[in-house]
Biotite code that builds the C-alpha atoms (Angstrom):
import biotite.structure as struc

atoms = struc.array([
    struc.Atom([6.720, -143.191, 159.306], chain_id="A", res_id=1, res_name="MET", atom_name="CA", element="C"),
    struc.Atom([5.054, -146.559, 159.794], chain_id="A", res_id=2, res_name="ALA", atom_name="CA", element="C"),
    struc.Atom([1.799, -146.508, 161.679], chain_id="A", res_id=3, res_name="GLN", atom_name="CA", element="C"),
    struc.Atom([1.068, -149.015, 164.405], chain_id="A", res_id=4, res_name="ARG", atom_name="CA", element="C"),
    struc.Atom([-2.027, -150.176, 166.174], chain_id="A", res_id=5, res_name="GLU", atom_name="CA", element="C"),
    struc.Atom([-2.662, -148.311, 169.468], chain_id="A", res_id=6, res_name="PRO", atom_name="CA", element="C"),
    struc.Atom([-2.135, -151.373, 171.649], chain_id="A", res_id=7, res_name="ALA", atom_name="CA", element="C"),
    struc.Atom([-3.093, -149.597, 174.926], chain_id="A", res_id=8, res_name="ASP", atom_name="CA", element="C"),
    struc.Atom([-6.438, -148.438, 173.464], chain_id="A", res_id=9, res_name="TRP", atom_name="CA", element="C"),
    struc.Atom([-7.148, -151.911, 171.995], chain_id="A", res_id=10, res_name="VAL", atom_name="CA", element="C"),
    struc.Atom([-6.419, -153.502, 175.424], chain_id="A", res_id=11, res_name="ALA", atom_name="CA", element="C"),
    struc.Atom([-8.946, -151.215, 177.097], chain_id="A", res_id=12, res_name="VAL", atom_name="CA", element="C"),
    struc.Atom([-11.594, -151.743, 174.351], chain_id="A", res_id=13, res_name="HIS", atom_name="CA", element="C"),
    struc.Atom([-11.328, -155.465, 173.459], chain_id="A", res_id=14, res_name="PRO", atom_name="CA", element="C"),
    struc.Atom([-14.883, -155.602, 172.093], chain_id="A", res_id=15, res_name="ASP", atom_name="CA", element="C"),
    struc.Atom([-14.570, -152.593, 169.788], chain_id="A", res_id=16, res_name="ALA", atom_name="CA", element="C"),
    struc.Atom([-16.455, -153.339, 166.579], chain_id="A", res_id=17, res_name="PRO", atom_name="CA", element="C"),
    struc.Atom([-13.660, -152.376, 164.188], chain_id="A", res_id=18, res_name="PHE", atom_name="CA", element="C"),
    struc.Atom([-10.101, -153.290, 163.246], chain_id="A", res_id=19, res_name="THR", atom_name="CA", element="C"),
    struc.Atom([-7.088, -151.042, 162.956], chain_id="A", res_id=20, res_name="PHE", atom_name="CA", element="C"),
    struc.Atom([-5.246, -151.447, 159.678], chain_id="A", res_id=21, res_name="VAL", atom_name="CA", element="C"),
    struc.Atom([-1.792, -149.935, 159.611], chain_id="A", res_id=22, res_name="THR", atom_name="CA", element="C"),
    struc.Atom([-0.843, -150.744, 156.006], chain_id="A", res_id=23, res_name="SER", atom_name="CA", element="C"),
    struc.Atom([-1.619, -148.539, 153.032], chain_id="A", res_id=24, res_name="LYS", atom_name="CA", element="C"),
    struc.Atom([-5.126, -147.299, 152.197], chain_id="A", res_id=25, res_name="VAL", atom_name="CA", element="C"),
    struc.Atom([-5.794, -149.785, 149.316], chain_id="A", res_id=26, res_name="PRO", atom_name="CA", element="C"),
    struc.Atom([-5.016, -152.735, 151.628], chain_id="A", res_id=27, res_name="GLU", atom_name="CA", element="C"),
    struc.Atom([-7.324, -151.342, 154.329], chain_id="A", res_id=28, res_name="ALA", atom_name="CA", element="C"),
    struc.Atom([-10.184, -150.931, 151.823], chain_id="A", res_id=29, res_name="VAL", atom_name="CA", element="C"),
    struc.Atom([-9.557, -154.451, 150.476], chain_id="A", res_id=30, res_name="GLU", atom_name="CA", element="C"),
    struc.Atom([-9.784, -155.866, 154.007], chain_id="A", res_id=31, res_name="GLN", atom_name="CA", element="C"),
    struc.Atom([-12.999, -153.885, 154.656], chain_id="A", res_id=32, res_name="ALA", atom_name="CA", element="C"),
    struc.Atom([-14.555, -155.169, 151.451], chain_id="A", res_id=33, res_name="ARG", atom_name="CA", element="C"),
    struc.Atom([-13.667, -158.753, 152.292], chain_id="A", res_id=34, res_name="ALA", atom_name="CA", element="C"),
    struc.Atom([-15.290, -158.420, 155.709], chain_id="A", res_id=35, res_name="ARG", atom_name="CA", element="C"),
    struc.Atom([-18.318, -156.604, 154.364], chain_id="A", res_id=36, res_name="ALA", atom_name="CA", element="C"),
    struc.Atom([-19.071, -159.339, 151.807], chain_id="A", res_id=37, res_name="GLY", atom_name="CA", element="C"),
    struc.Atom([-22.226, -158.099, 150.021], chain_id="A", res_id=38, res_name="GLU", atom_name="CA", element="C"),
    struc.Atom([-22.465, -155.103, 152.416], chain_id="A", res_id=39, res_name="GLY", atom_name="CA", element="C"),
    struc.Atom([-21.169, -151.591, 151.944], chain_id="A", res_id=40, res_name="HIS", atom_name="CA", element="C"),
    struc.Atom([-17.849, -150.125, 152.968], chain_id="A", res_id=41, res_name="VAL", atom_name="CA", element="C"),
    struc.Atom([-17.932, -146.494, 154.142], chain_id="A", res_id=42, res_name="ALA", atom_name="CA", element="C"),
    struc.Atom([-14.968, -144.129, 154.562], chain_id="A", res_id=43, res_name="VAL", atom_name="CA", element="C"),
    struc.Atom([-15.486, -140.953, 156.538], chain_id="A", res_id=44, res_name="THR", atom_name="CA", element="C"),
    struc.Atom([-14.485, -137.579, 155.198], chain_id="A", res_id=45, res_name="ALA", atom_name="CA", element="C"),
    struc.Atom([-10.988, -136.228, 155.642], chain_id="A", res_id=46, res_name="GLY", atom_name="CA", element="C"),
    struc.Atom([-7.550, -137.224, 154.518], chain_id="A", res_id=47, res_name="THR", atom_name="CA", element="C"),
    struc.Atom([-8.344, -140.947, 154.190], chain_id="A", res_id=48, res_name="ILE", atom_name="CA", element="C"),
    struc.Atom([-11.435, -140.253, 152.053], chain_id="A", res_id=49, res_name="ALA", atom_name="CA", element="C"),
    struc.Atom([-9.324, -137.949, 149.895], chain_id="A", res_id=50, res_name="GLY", atom_name="CA", element="C"),
    struc.Atom([-6.757, -140.700, 149.413], chain_id="A", res_id=51, res_name="HIS", atom_name="CA", element="C"),
    struc.Atom([-9.474, -143.147, 148.475], chain_id="A", res_id=52, res_name="CYS", atom_name="CA", element="C"),
    struc.Atom([-10.862, -140.710, 145.903], chain_id="A", res_id=53, res_name="LEU", atom_name="CA", element="C"),
    struc.Atom([-7.388, -140.147, 144.404], chain_id="A", res_id=54, res_name="GLU", atom_name="CA", element="C"),
    struc.Atom([-6.955, -143.926, 144.097], chain_id="A", res_id=55, res_name="LEU", atom_name="CA", element="C"),
    struc.Atom([-10.366, -144.353, 142.459], chain_id="A", res_id=56, res_name="GLY", atom_name="CA", element="C"),
    struc.Atom([-11.680, -146.661, 145.201], chain_id="A", res_id=57, res_name="LEU", atom_name="CA", element="C"),
    struc.Atom([-15.168, -145.315, 146.025], chain_id="A", res_id=58, res_name="PRO", atom_name="CA", element="C"),
    struc.Atom([-18.208, -145.799, 143.813], chain_id="A", res_id=59, res_name="ASP", atom_name="CA", element="C"),
    struc.Atom([-20.029, -142.845, 145.303], chain_id="A", res_id=60, res_name="GLU", atom_name="CA", element="C"),
    struc.Atom([-19.648, -139.889, 147.618], chain_id="A", res_id=61, res_name="VAL", atom_name="CA", element="C"),
    struc.Atom([-22.283, -139.120, 150.203], chain_id="A", res_id=62, res_name="ARG", atom_name="CA", element="C"),
    struc.Atom([-22.374, -135.574, 151.442], chain_id="A", res_id=63, res_name="HIS", atom_name="CA", element="C"),
    struc.Atom([-24.470, -133.974, 154.134], chain_id="A", res_id=64, res_name="ASP", atom_name="CA", element="C"),
    struc.Atom([-24.748, -130.229, 153.598], chain_id="A", res_id=65, res_name="LEU", atom_name="CA", element="C"),
    struc.Atom([-25.364, -128.279, 156.802], chain_id="A", res_id=66, res_name="VAL", atom_name="CA", element="C"),
    struc.Atom([-26.030, -124.496, 156.627], chain_id="A", res_id=67, res_name="PRO", atom_name="CA", element="C"),
    struc.Atom([-22.941, -123.365, 158.485], chain_id="A", res_id=68, res_name="VAL", atom_name="CA", element="C"),
    struc.Atom([-20.013, -121.457, 156.984], chain_id="A", res_id=69, res_name="VAL", atom_name="CA", element="C"),
    struc.Atom([-16.776, -121.997, 158.896], chain_id="A", res_id=70, res_name="ARG", atom_name="CA", element="C"),
    struc.Atom([-14.672, -118.832, 159.342], chain_id="A", res_id=71, res_name="ARG", atom_name="CA", element="C"),
    struc.Atom([-11.449, -120.361, 157.960], chain_id="A", res_id=72, res_name="ASP", atom_name="CA", element="C"),
    struc.Atom([-13.123, -123.066, 155.914], chain_id="A", res_id=73, res_name="GLY", atom_name="CA", element="C"),
    struc.Atom([-12.388, -126.727, 156.280], chain_id="A", res_id=74, res_name="ARG", atom_name="CA", element="C"),
    struc.Atom([-11.341, -129.017, 153.409], chain_id="A", res_id=75, res_name="PRO", atom_name="CA", element="C"),
    struc.Atom([-13.795, -131.898, 153.229], chain_id="A", res_id=76, res_name="PHE", atom_name="CA", element="C"),
    struc.Atom([-11.295, -134.388, 151.739], chain_id="A", res_id=77, res_name="PHE", atom_name="CA", element="C"),
    struc.Atom([-8.031, -133.023, 153.085], chain_id="A", res_id=78, res_name="GLY", atom_name="CA", element="C"),
    struc.Atom([-5.326, -131.792, 150.729], chain_id="A", res_id=79, res_name="ALA", atom_name="CA", element="C"),
    struc.Atom([-5.613, -133.881, 147.589], chain_id="A", res_id=80, res_name="MET", atom_name="CA", element="C"),
    struc.Atom([-2.517, -133.964, 145.413], chain_id="A", res_id=81, res_name="THR", atom_name="CA", element="C"),
    struc.Atom([-3.790, -135.474, 142.191], chain_id="A", res_id=82, res_name="SER", atom_name="CA", element="C"),
    struc.Atom([-6.028, -134.001, 139.588], chain_id="A", res_id=83, res_name="SER", atom_name="CA", element="C"),
    struc.Atom([-9.692, -133.238, 140.194], chain_id="A", res_id=84, res_name="ASP", atom_name="CA", element="C"),
    struc.Atom([-12.082, -136.089, 140.821], chain_id="A", res_id=85, res_name="VAL", atom_name="CA", element="C"),
    struc.Atom([-15.339, -135.639, 138.934], chain_id="A", res_id=86, res_name="GLU", atom_name="CA", element="C"),
    struc.Atom([-18.651, -136.621, 140.422], chain_id="A", res_id=87, res_name="LEU", atom_name="CA", element="C"),
    struc.Atom([-21.844, -137.254, 138.451], chain_id="A", res_id=88, res_name="ASP", atom_name="CA", element="C"),
    struc.Atom([-25.201, -135.620, 139.142], chain_id="A", res_id=89, res_name="ASN", atom_name="CA", element="C"),
    struc.Atom([-26.685, -136.608, 142.511], chain_id="A", res_id=90, res_name="PRO", atom_name="CA", element="C"),
    struc.Atom([-28.758, -139.769, 142.507], chain_id="A", res_id=91, res_name="THR", atom_name="CA", element="C"),
    struc.Atom([-30.250, -138.879, 145.896], chain_id="A", res_id=92, res_name="VAL", atom_name="CA", element="C"),
    struc.Atom([-31.140, -135.489, 147.318], chain_id="A", res_id=93, res_name="CYS", atom_name="CA", element="C"),
    struc.Atom([-33.056, -135.495, 150.606], chain_id="A", res_id=94, res_name="ILE", atom_name="CA", element="C"),
    struc.Atom([-33.775, -132.099, 152.154], chain_id="A", res_id=95, res_name="PRO", atom_name="CA", element="C"),
    struc.Atom([-34.618, -132.061, 155.845], chain_id="A", res_id=96, res_name="SER", atom_name="CA", element="C"),
    struc.Atom([-34.432, -129.778, 158.835], chain_id="A", res_id=97, res_name="GLU", atom_name="CA", element="C"),
    struc.Atom([-31.008, -128.049, 158.841], chain_id="A", res_id=98, res_name="ARG", atom_name="CA", element="C"),
    struc.Atom([-29.307, -130.646, 156.552], chain_id="A", res_id=99, res_name="VAL", atom_name="CA", element="C"),
    struc.Atom([-29.543, -131.861, 152.977], chain_id="A", res_id=100, res_name="THR", atom_name="CA", element="C"),
    struc.Atom([-28.272, -135.344, 152.143], chain_id="A", res_id=101, res_name="HIS", atom_name="CA", element="C"),
    struc.Atom([-26.708, -136.006, 148.732], chain_id="A", res_id=102, res_name="PHE", atom_name="CA", element="C"),
    struc.Atom([-25.314, -139.095, 146.945], chain_id="A", res_id=103, res_name="ARG", atom_name="CA", element="C"),
    struc.Atom([-22.992, -138.516, 144.005], chain_id="A", res_id=104, res_name="PHE", atom_name="CA", element="C"),
    struc.Atom([-21.642, -141.351, 141.835], chain_id="A", res_id=105, res_name="PRO", atom_name="CA", element="C"),
    struc.Atom([-17.929, -141.031, 141.184], chain_id="A", res_id=106, res_name="VAL", atom_name="CA", element="C"),
    struc.Atom([-17.198, -140.754, 137.442], chain_id="A", res_id=107, res_name="ARG", atom_name="CA", element="C"),
    struc.Atom([-14.868, -143.467, 136.143], chain_id="A", res_id=108, res_name="PRO", atom_name="CA", element="C"),
])
């Protein structure tokens, strides 16, 4: 099913600092990289991040570990359908109050 921009929401929020992309994930990431120039492009966790990982698009994964165990669990990257994606050792590990921040390079 083709996705479409939520026109009613856009009309109510004309100054929103983002753009809806309704094409496929690689095209959305390509548009984001073009707009970012020398800056970074971030994709939040969930199904879209899982798709990006499966397609080999991200250079690194940033993960914030919070000491809570959900009763039924919650997949961080949605249901991935391809083979495992290997991450390298963390390049950053910042412990703080109730959260630890990690950065993992994605192995090529």
